[in-house]
All heavy atoms as an XYZ file, in Angstrom:
752
protein
N      37.369     32.262     58.997
C      36.347     31.222     58.956
C      36.084     30.757     60.385
O      36.973     30.231     61.036
C      36.873     30.087     58.085
C      35.820     29.233     57.521
S      36.363     28.040     56.283
C      37.759     28.752     55.492
N      34.902     30.979     60.864
C      34.600     30.675     62.256
C      34.402     29.177     62.480
O      34.819     28.644     63.488
C      33.373     31.452     62.708
O      32.272     31.129     61.885
N      33.773     28.521     61.535
C      33.503     27.089     61.682
C      34.704     26.291     61.189
O      35.239     26.548     60.137
C      32.270     26.724     60.857
C      31.790     25.320     61.101
C      30.518     25.020     60.328
O      29.683     25.932     60.187
O      30.389     23.896     59.856
N      35.137     25.339     62.013
C      36.280     24.512     61.635
C      35.882     23.547     60.524
O      34.860     22.887     60.621
C      36.764     23.721     62.862
C      37.997     22.904     62.621
C      39.225     23.737     62.301
O      39.408     24.825     62.811
N      40.064     23.225     61.443
N      36.692     23.515     59.478
C      36.411     22.605     58.366
C      36.955     21.220     58.720
O      38.105     21.081     59.115
C      37.072     23.113     57.065
C      36.914     22.096     55.953
C      36.463     24.442     56.657
N      36.110     20.224     58.582
C      36.523     18.851     58.814
C      37.179     18.364     57.518
O      36.497     18.103     56.528
C      35.308     18.006     59.182
C      35.664     16.566     59.445
O      36.624     16.031     58.884
N      34.889     15.929     60.289
N      38.514     18.283     57.542
C      39.254     17.941     56.336
C      38.903     16.559     55.797
O      38.778     16.367     54.598
C      40.762     18.053     56.585
C      41.538     18.085     55.303
C      42.980     18.510     55.478
O      43.260     19.316     56.382
O      43.825     18.029     54.711
N      38.705     15.599     56.687
C      38.348     14.249     56.235
C      36.968     14.236     55.580
O      36.746     13.547     54.592
C      38.406     13.255     57.400
C      39.815     13.002     57.912
C      40.789     12.620     56.814
O      40.515     11.746     55.993
N      41.929     13.283     56.769
N      36.049     15.016     56.133
C      34.719     15.132     55.547
C      34.802     15.783     54.162
O      34.136     15.358     53.224
C      33.832     15.970     56.474
C      32.402     16.104     56.009
C      31.585     16.973     56.946
O      31.468     16.618     58.136
O      31.069     18.004     56.483
N      35.642     16.806     54.050
C      35.839     17.491     52.770
C      36.410     16.530     51.731
O      35.916     16.451     50.605
C      36.772     18.696     52.954
C      37.255     19.383     51.683
C      36.092     19.945     50.867
C      38.246     20.492     52.033
N      37.427     15.776     52.106
C      38.062     14.826     51.181
C      37.055     13.748     50.764
O      36.970     13.384     49.591
C      39.334     14.225     51.811
C      40.400     15.323     51.927
C      39.856     13.043     50.995
C      41.558     14.986     52.830
N      36.267     13.266     51.720
C      35.247     12.261     51.407
C      34.201     12.840     50.450
O      33.771     12.169     49.511
C      34.579     11.769     52.688
N      33.817     14.091     50.669
C      32.844     14.784     49.809
C      33.363     14.831     48.373
O      32.648     14.510     47.433
C      32.625     16.193     50.358
C      31.704     17.072     49.535
C      30.350     17.159     49.834
C      32.195     17.847     48.483
C      29.506     17.983     49.101
C      31.355     18.664     47.744
C      30.012     18.726     48.049
O      29.180     19.539     47.322
N      34.619     15.225     48.217
C      35.214     15.328     46.878
C      35.359     13.940     46.253
O      34.997     13.733     45.098
C      36.578     16.051     46.937
C      36.385     17.512     47.397
C      37.278     16.008     45.579
C      37.666     18.242     47.733
N      35.879     12.988     47.018
C      36.110     11.630     46.510
C      34.810     10.966     46.073
O      34.798     10.163     45.137
C      36.810     10.785     47.568
N      33.708     11.313     46.738
C      32.404     10.759     46.403
C      31.924     11.251     45.032
O      31.201     10.559     44.340
C      31.415     11.238     47.482
C      30.302     10.315     47.786
C      29.517     10.854     48.979
O      28.578     11.642     48.762
O      29.870     10.478     50.118
N      32.298     12.457     44.687
C      31.811     13.084     43.464
C      32.698     12.875     42.244
O      32.214     12.886     41.125
C      31.604     14.580     43.714
C      30.323     14.825     44.474
C      30.337     16.098     45.270
N      29.084     16.248     46.017
C      28.777     15.583     47.119
N      29.624     14.714     47.619
N      27.623     15.763     47.734
N      33.979     12.728     42.470
C      34.887     12.514     41.333
C      35.777     11.310     41.627
O      36.114     11.045     42.762
C      35.741     13.771     41.020
C      36.550     14.226     42.227
C      34.869     14.903     40.525
C      37.450     15.411     41.948
N      36.114     10.615     40.586
C      36.882      9.379     40.754
C      38.387      9.668     40.723
O      39.064      9.451     39.731
C      36.520      8.373     39.656
C      35.044      8.015     39.646
C      34.622      7.424     40.985
C      33.124      7.237     41.079
N      32.536      7.703     42.314
N      38.855     10.207     41.841
C      40.272     10.507     42.003
C      40.692      9.921     43.350
O      39.929      9.970     44.317
C      40.521     12.043     41.975
C      41.959     12.377     42.268
C      40.117     12.622     40.629
N      41.898      9.397     43.412
C      42.422      8.811     44.641
C      42.451      9.849     45.766
O      42.810     11.003     45.547
C      43.838      8.271     44.361
C      44.368      7.483     45.529
O      44.110      6.262     45.584
O      45.046      8.092     46.394
N      42.098      9.421     46.958
C      42.068     10.331     48.114
C      43.429     10.980     48.364
O      43.498     12.134     48.768
C      41.605      9.584     49.358
C      40.152      9.144     49.286
C      39.792      8.258     50.466
N      39.555      9.038     51.659
C      38.348      9.441     52.063
N      37.295      9.130     51.347
N      38.210     10.145     53.161
N      44.504     10.235     48.131
C      45.853     10.789     48.339
C      46.107     11.951     47.376
O      46.736     12.940     47.739
C      46.909      9.701     48.158
C      46.845      8.616     49.199
C      48.023      8.720     50.136
C      48.045      7.628     51.165
N      47.286      7.899     52.359
N      45.620     11.827     46.141
C      45.774     12.909     45.170
C      44.958     14.131     45.590
O      45.410     15.270     45.440
C      45.355     12.455     43.770
C      46.340     11.449     43.167
O      47.558     11.588     43.417
O      45.885     10.540     42.452
N      43.772     13.897     46.124
C      42.938     15.002     46.613
C      43.654     15.721     47.756
O      43.737     16.954     47.781
C      41.553     14.498     47.062
C      40.772     13.943     45.864
C      40.773     15.610     47.765
C      39.513     13.179     46.228
N      44.191     14.960     48.701
C      44.914     15.544     49.833
C      46.089     16.379     49.350
O      46.341     17.468     49.877
C      45.410     14.451     50.776
C      44.306     13.774     51.550
C      44.782     12.565     52.341
O      46.010     12.372     52.502
O      43.921     11.803     52.822
N      46.814     15.879     48.359
C      47.966     16.592     47.822
C      47.551     17.915     47.180
O      48.159     18.963     47.438
C      48.671     15.695     46.789
C      50.066     16.094     46.354
C      51.016     16.171     47.541
C      50.588     15.090     45.333
N      46.494     17.884     46.387
C      45.997     19.108     45.745
C      45.589     20.121     46.819
O      45.956     21.305     46.732
C      44.814     18.801     44.796
C      44.088     20.077     44.386
C      45.305     18.052     43.563
N      44.871     19.680     47.832
C      44.421     20.592     48.885
C      45.590     21.150     49.687
O      45.579     22.317     50.090
C      43.418     19.891     49.810
C      42.103     19.444     49.159
C      41.216     18.739     50.185
C      41.368     20.602     48.511
N      46.621     20.338     49.897
C      47.809     20.805     50.624
C      48.524     21.907     49.831
O      48.907     22.931     50.387
C      48.738     19.626     50.911
C      49.867     19.996     51.853
C      50.624     18.813     52.404
N      50.958     17.823     51.399
C      50.622     16.546     51.466
N      49.949     16.082     52.474
N      50.979     15.711     50.517
N      48.706     21.699     48.514
C      49.346     22.723     47.689
C      48.481     23.980     47.588
O      48.982     25.097     47.564
C      49.685     22.194     46.300
C      50.943     21.364     46.285
C      50.954     20.090     45.745
C      52.135     21.856     46.812
C      52.112     19.318     45.733
C      53.296     21.096     46.814
C      53.272     19.825     46.277
O      54.424     19.076     46.270
N      47.166     23.777     47.538
C      46.261     24.926     47.497
C      46.431     25.768     48.761
O      46.521     26.990     48.702
C      44.816     24.445     47.388
C      43.813     25.588     47.442
C      42.398     25.137     47.703
O      42.196     24.074     48.337
O      41.483     25.851     47.277
N      46.487     25.109     49.908
C      46.643     25.805     51.183
C      47.965     26.590     51.204
O      48.000     27.740     51.650
C      46.607     24.790     52.330
C      46.480     25.423     53.704
C      46.441     24.379     54.796
C      45.140     23.607     54.785
N      44.987     22.701     55.923
N      49.038     25.983     50.690
C      50.329     26.660     50.637
C      50.269     27.884     49.728
O      50.781     28.961     50.074
C      51.413     25.693     50.144
N      49.621     27.739     48.577
C      49.490     28.834     47.613
C      48.723     29.998     48.233
O      49.145     31.152     48.172
C      48.783     28.329     46.352
C      48.624     29.369     45.268
C      49.618     29.536     44.302
C      47.487     30.175     45.201
C      49.477     30.484     43.294
C      47.336     31.116     44.196
C      48.342     31.271     43.244
O      48.197     32.205     42.251
N      47.599     29.694     48.857
C      46.774     30.729     49.467
C      47.512     31.374     50.640
O      47.443     32.590     50.832
C      45.405     30.157     49.897
C      44.604     29.788     48.641
C      44.627     31.139     50.770
C      43.336     29.012     48.915
N      48.249     30.570     51.379
C      49.022     31.094     52.511
C      50.099     32.079     52.089
O      50.456     32.984     52.851
N      50.602     31.936     50.876
C      51.643     32.834     50.367
C      51.085     34.007     49.571
O      51.841     34.883     49.153
C      52.636     32.065     49.481
C      53.497     31.134     50.305
O      53.822     31.421     51.441
N      53.855     29.998     49.738
N      49.764     34.017     49.350
C      49.150     35.094     48.562
C      49.138     36.388     49.369
O      48.985     36.377     50.586
C      47.731     34.698     48.166
N      49.307     37.489     48.686
C      49.335     38.797     49.333
C      47.925     39.380     49.410
O      47.182     39.355     48.432
C      50.236     39.764     48.543
C      51.673     39.274     48.405
C      52.400     39.380     49.719
C      53.820     38.900     49.595
N      54.171     37.830     50.474
N      47.606     39.928     50.558
C      46.302     40.572     50.751
C      46.334     41.981     50.166
O      47.381     42.641     50.162
C      45.971     40.624     52.237
N      45.193     42.445     49.704
C      45.101     43.813     49.185
C      44.915     44.788     50.356
O      44.965     44.396     51.521
C      43.966     43.938     48.149
C      42.585     43.710     48.731
O      42.422     43.717     49.978
O      41.638     43.521     47.939
N      44.705     46.055     50.040
C      44.604     47.070     51.091
C      43.419     46.848     52.035
O      43.400     47.353     53.141
C      44.551     48.469     50.479
C      43.350     48.738     49.598
C      43.445     50.137     48.988
C      42.256     50.484     48.131
N      42.042     49.658     46.964
N      42.438     46.066     51.597
C      41.284     45.741     52.433
C      41.488     44.454     53.225
O      40.575     43.983     53.895
C      40.025     45.616     51.564
C      39.690     46.895     50.843
O      39.885     47.986     51.384
N      39.213     46.789     49.627
N      42.660     43.848     53.072
C      42.951     42.610     53.782
C      42.373     41.371     53.119
O      42.366     40.297     53.697
N      41.883     41.526     51.878
C      41.307     40.397     51.160
C      42.328     39.811     50.194
O      43.146     40.526     49.641
C      40.065     40.848     50.392
C      38.942     41.295     51.299
C      37.733     41.814     50.543
O      37.759     41.832     49.297
O      36.764     42.204     51.207
N      42.242     38.519     49.998
C      43.137     37.836     49.078
C      42.313     37.377     47.881
O      41.315     36.681     48.040
C      43.813     36.619     49.758
C      44.703     35.881     48.785
C      44.611     37.078     50.968
N      42.723     37.808     46.692
C      42.029     37.419     45.468
C      42.831     36.297     44.817
O      43.989     36.485     44.467
C      41.913     38.623     44.524
C      41.103     38.296     43.287
O      40.199     37.444     43.374
O      41.384     38.885     42.226
N      42.225     35.132     44.686
C      42.907     33.967     44.117
C      42.373     33.718     42.714
O      41.178     33.530     42.525
C      42.682     32.708     44.987
C      43.165     32.931     46.424
C      43.350     31.484     44.361
C      44.631     33.176     46.588
N      43.285     33.705     41.750
C      42.918     33.371     40.373
C      42.987     31.858     40.236
O      44.043     31.252     40.429
C      43.881     34.061     39.401
C      43.505     33.799     37.956
O      43.682     32.641     37.506
O      43.051     34.735     37.282
N      41.859     31.248     39.909
C      41.776     29.776     39.845
C      42.729     29.199     38.799
O      43.305     28.129     39.010
C      40.311     29.312     39.609
C      40.166     27.796     39.803
C      39.817     29.709     38.239
C      40.163     27.351     41.221
N      42.955     29.915     37.699
C      43.881     29.423     36.669
C      45.313     29.419     37.178
O      46.061     28.460     36.952
C      43.771     30.271     35.395
C      42.413     30.130     34.732
O      41.820     29.030     34.796
O      41.936     31.124     34.147
N      45.704     30.487     37.884
C      47.055     30.549     38.455
C      47.242     29.471     39.514
O      48.293     28.821     39.574
C      47.324     31.927     39.079
C      47.403     33.037     38.045
O      47.563     32.735     36.841
O      47.308     34.220     38.438
N      46.228     29.277     40.336
C      46.277     28.254     41.373
C      46.420     26.862     40.750
O      47.254     26.060     41.175
C      45.028     28.323     42.256
C      44.848     27.223     43.300
C      46.026     27.158     44.255
C      43.543     27.430     44.050
N      45.623     26.598     39.723
C      45.677     25.300     39.040
C      47.054     25.074     38.427
O      47.638     23.998     38.582
C      44.585     25.213     37.957
O      43.312     25.406     38.580
C      44.602     23.864     37.258
N      47.594     26.088     37.751
C      48.934     25.973     37.157
C      49.979     25.684     38.223
O      50.876     24.865     38.027
C      49.313     27.257     36.404
C      48.479     27.456     35.145
O      47.838     26.486     34.684
O      48.469     28.597     34.621
N      49.873     26.359     39.358
C      50.804     26.158     40.472
C      50.770     24.705     40.938
O      51.806     24.071     41.120
C      50.442     27.109     41.627
C      51.200     26.864     42.899
C      52.494     27.332     43.056
C      50.616     26.163     43.952
C      53.198     27.103     44.245
C      51.307     25.933     45.132
C      52.602     26.406     45.275
N      49.569     24.166     41.118
C      49.427     22.796     41.617
C      49.923     21.782     40.589
O      50.676     20.868     40.924
C      47.957     22.515     42.013
C      47.570     23.392     43.209
C      47.745     21.033     42.321
C      46.086     23.409     43.535
N      49.527     21.956     39.325
C      49.917     21.016     38.271
C      51.443     21.019     38.069
O      52.024     20.000     37.703
C      49.177     21.336     36.950
C      49.703     20.507     35.794
C      47.683     21.105     37.122
N      52.091     22.149     38.349
C      53.538     22.261     38.139
C      54.360     21.470     39.163
O      55.551     21.238     38.961
C      53.967     23.731     38.179
O      53.946     24.227     39.512
N      53.737     21.040     40.245
C      54.460     20.292     41.275
C      54.767     18.877     40.781
O      53.910     18.207     40.232
C      53.647     20.240     42.580
C      53.369     21.605     43.157
C      54.657     22.315     43.456
C      54.428     23.692     43.999
N      55.666     24.462     44.075
N      56.005     18.449     41.016
C      56.465     17.147     40.493
C      55.682     15.963     41.024
O      55.491     14.977     40.315
C      57.941     16.943     40.811
C      58.867     17.567     39.809
C      60.261     17.178     40.105
N      60.575     17.672     41.443
C      61.780     17.793     41.945
N      62.807     17.416     41.243
N      61.980     18.262     43.147
N      55.233     16.037     42.270
C      54.538     14.882     42.846
C      53.040     14.861     42.545
O      52.346     13.941     42.953
C      54.788     14.777     44.354
C      54.454     16.052     45.115
O      54.291     17.116     44.473
O      54.372     15.994     46.347
N      52.546     15.853     41.800
C      51.131     15.867     41.403
C      51.008     15.127     40.082
O      51.572     15.531     39.076
C      50.590     17.313     41.281
C      49.174     17.304     40.728
C      50.633     18.014     42.632
N      50.275     14.012     40.093
C      50.140     13.172     38.899
C      48.887     13.467     38.105
O      48.630     12.841     37.091
C      50.120     11.692     39.310
C      51.334     11.238     40.088
C      51.173      9.812     40.529
N      49.814      9.580     41.021
C      49.486      8.756     41.987
N      50.400      8.067     42.582
N      48.242      8.598     42.364
N      48.088     14.384     38.579
C      46.821     14.681     37.935
C      46.992     15.680     36.790
O      47.921     16.473     36.791
C      45.841     15.275     38.951
C      45.522     14.402     40.160
C      44.670     15.157     41.145
C      44.845     13.121     39.736
N      46.050     15.631     35.865
C      46.011     16.596     34.767
C      45.233     17.831     35.229
O      44.475     17.780     36.197
C      45.309     15.971     33.549
C      46.022     14.750     32.987
C      47.380     15.066     32.407
O      47.508     16.120     31.754
O      48.312     14.272     32.619
N      45.394     18.916     34.488
C      44.742     20.182     34.829
C      43.225     20.063     35.052
O      42.706     20.584     36.046
C      45.053     21.211     33.741
C      44.771     22.622     34.146
C      45.295     23.618     33.123
O      46.503     23.608     32.818
O      44.462     24.387     32.626
N      42.491     19.371     34.161
C      41.034     19.269     34.384
C      40.673     18.575     35.700
O      39.692     18.941     36.344
C      40.532     18.452     33.183
C      41.577     18.618     32.137
C      42.876     18.760     32.881
N      41.470     17.587     36.102
C      41.198     16.890     37.359
C      41.437     17.813     38.555
O      40.660     17.814     39.512
C      42.071     15.648     37.486
C      41.739     14.565     36.476
C      42.783     13.472     36.487
O      43.962     13.738     36.250
N      42.356     12.257     36.758
N      42.504     18.596     38.495
C      42.809     19.536     39.576
C      41.690     20.573     39.673
O      41.203     20.873     40.770
C      44.184     20.206     39.363
C      44.398     21.345     40.359
C      45.308     19.181     39.481
N      41.256     21.097     38.534
C      40.166     22.078     38.531
C      38.899     21.481     39.118
O      38.174     22.144     39.866
C      39.884     22.572     37.102
C      40.947     23.501     36.580
C      40.739     23.883     35.118
O      39.882     23.272     34.438
O      41.443     24.794     34.656
N      38.635     20.231     38.785
C      37.436     19.560     39.296
C      37.493     19.426     40.822
O      36.496     19.634     41.509
C      37.293     18.190     38.625
C      35.921     17.603     38.750
C      35.750     16.324     37.941
O      36.738     15.754     37.444
O      34.593     15.896     37.818
N      38.663     19.097     41.347
C      38.834     19.001     42.802
C      38.572     20.354     43.448
O      37.845     20.458     44.438
C      40.248     18.482     43.159
C      40.379     17.002     42.782
C      40.547     18.686     44.655
C      41.787     16.459     42.874
N      39.152     21.418     42.876
C      38.979     22.755     43.442
C      37.526     23.215     43.357
O      37.010     23.842     44.292
C      39.907     23.746     42.741
C      41.410     23.471     42.902
C      42.222     24.432     42.045
C      41.834     23.545     44.362
N      36.859     22.892     42.267
C      35.443     23.256     42.120
C      34.579     22.493     43.126
O      33.649     23.051     43.714
C      34.970     22.997     40.691
C      35.525     23.999     39.703
C      35.300     23.606     38.247
O      34.569     22.634     37.984
O      35.872     24.284     37.378
N      34.882     21.229     43.313
C      34.148     20.412     44.289
C      34.356     20.961     45.703
O      33.411     20.999     46.498
C      34.660     18.972     44.242
S      33.475     17.815     43.603
N      35.574     21.373     45.993
C      35.869     21.949     47.301
C      35.027     23.215     47.504
O      34.450     23.420     48.573
C      37.355     22.279     47.408
C      37.704     22.931     48.730
C      39.102     23.511     48.751
O      39.583     23.994     47.695
O      39.709     23.504     49.829
N      34.937     24.057     46.484
C      34.146     25.278     46.578
C      32.665     24.941     46.788
O      31.990     25.582     47.603
C      34.339     26.135     45.326
C      33.725     27.502     45.444
S      34.503     28.430     46.777
C      33.737     30.009     46.538
N      32.168     23.922     46.085
C      30.786     23.478     46.280
C      30.558     23.087     47.744
O      29.530     23.434     48.345
C      30.453     22.276     45.378
C      30.394     22.649     43.902
O      30.310     23.855     43.582
O      30.435     21.717     43.072
N      31.510     22.365     48.300
C      31.422     21.930     49.697
C      31.322     23.145     50.615
O      30.453     23.213     51.488
C      32.656     21.085     50.042
C      32.771     20.710     51.506
C      32.108     19.597     52.016
C      33.553     21.467     52.377
C      32.214     19.249     53.349
C      33.660     21.129     53.716
C      32.991     20.020     54.201
O      33.096     19.675     55.528
N      32.221     24.122     50.411
C      32.215     25.320     51.250
C      30.917     26.111     51.102
O      30.393     26.641     52.072
C      33.414     26.221     50.933
C      34.727     25.682     51.430
C      35.876     25.870     50.697
C      34.827     24.996     52.630
C      37.102     25.387     51.143
C      36.043     24.506     53.094
C      37.178     24.701     52.350
N      30.402     26.178     49.879
C      29.163     26.913     49.657
C      27.978     26.200     50.315
O      27.121     26.848     50.912
C      28.931     27.135     48.159
C      29.909     28.161     47.596
S      29.815     28.376     45.831
C      28.184     29.053     45.629
N      27.958     24.872     50.228
C      26.892     24.101     50.884
C      26.921     24.293     52.395
O      25.880     24.313     53.049
C      27.024     22.609     50.562
C      26.499     22.234     49.196
C      26.595     20.737     48.920
O      26.656     19.929     49.879
O      26.612     20.377     47.730
N      28.125     24.438     52.946
C      28.285     24.625     54.391
C      28.099     26.089     54.793
O      28.165     26.421     55.973
C      29.688     24.161     54.836
C      29.933     22.689     54.667
C      29.187     21.911     55.717
C      29.512     20.443     55.625
N      28.762     19.657     56.583
N      27.922     26.967     53.796
C      27.764     28.390     54.082
C      29.053     29.073     54.506
O      29.048     30.099     55.161
N      30.192     28.495     54.099
C      31.490     29.036     54.497
C      32.130     29.898     53.423
O      33.158     30.525     53.680
C      32.451     27.887     54.856
C      32.003     26.982     55.996
C      32.937     25.797     56.140
C      31.939     27.778     57.287
N      31.575     29.914     52.212
C      32.187     30.662     51.125
C      31.151     30.989     50.078
O      30.080     30.402     50.022
C      33.326     29.850     50.500
N      31.537     31.929     49.230
C      30.703     32.309     48.083
C      31.591     32.979     47.059
O      32.757     33.260     47.323
N      31.043     33.234     45.917
C      31.806     33.888     44.856
C      31.608     35.388     44.912
O      30.534     35.873     45.255
C      31.360     33.376     43.474
C      31.791     31.974     43.185
C      30.884     30.920     43.260
C      33.103     31.679     42.846
C      31.270     29.616     42.992
C      33.499     30.387     42.580
C      32.585     29.360     42.654
O      32.962     28.072     42.401
N      32.655     36.118     44.555
C      32.588     37.574     44.454
C      32.523     37.921     42.984
O      33.341     37.451     42.191
C      33.836     38.236     45.092
C      33.921     37.864     46.566
C      33.786     39.748     44.923
C      35.191     38.307     47.238
N      31.546     38.734     42.609
C      31.405     39.140     41.198
C      32.459     40.144     40.821
O      32.858     40.973     41.542
C      30.018     39.737     40.960
C      28.957     38.649     41.112
O      29.263     37.489     40.854
O      27.823     39.006     41.477
């Protein structure tokens, strides 16, 4: 990713759209980053992330107080942010 993501702007974007505490959003994003960082790349160097596996991973953490739908909503909002900024898209 060539453009640096402004994490505070991202958190504000998500917090504006869904009624979840900013600290909970930060926690979800931190666990997401850890999950993606540990994911194995395929032979093309790409990492395929299954949103259900990612959500289960985050919800399983003891300090995450959110329910699965809230975590999914945060992740979807984050993807919307990246797509609006032209930093990401979906692969069919």
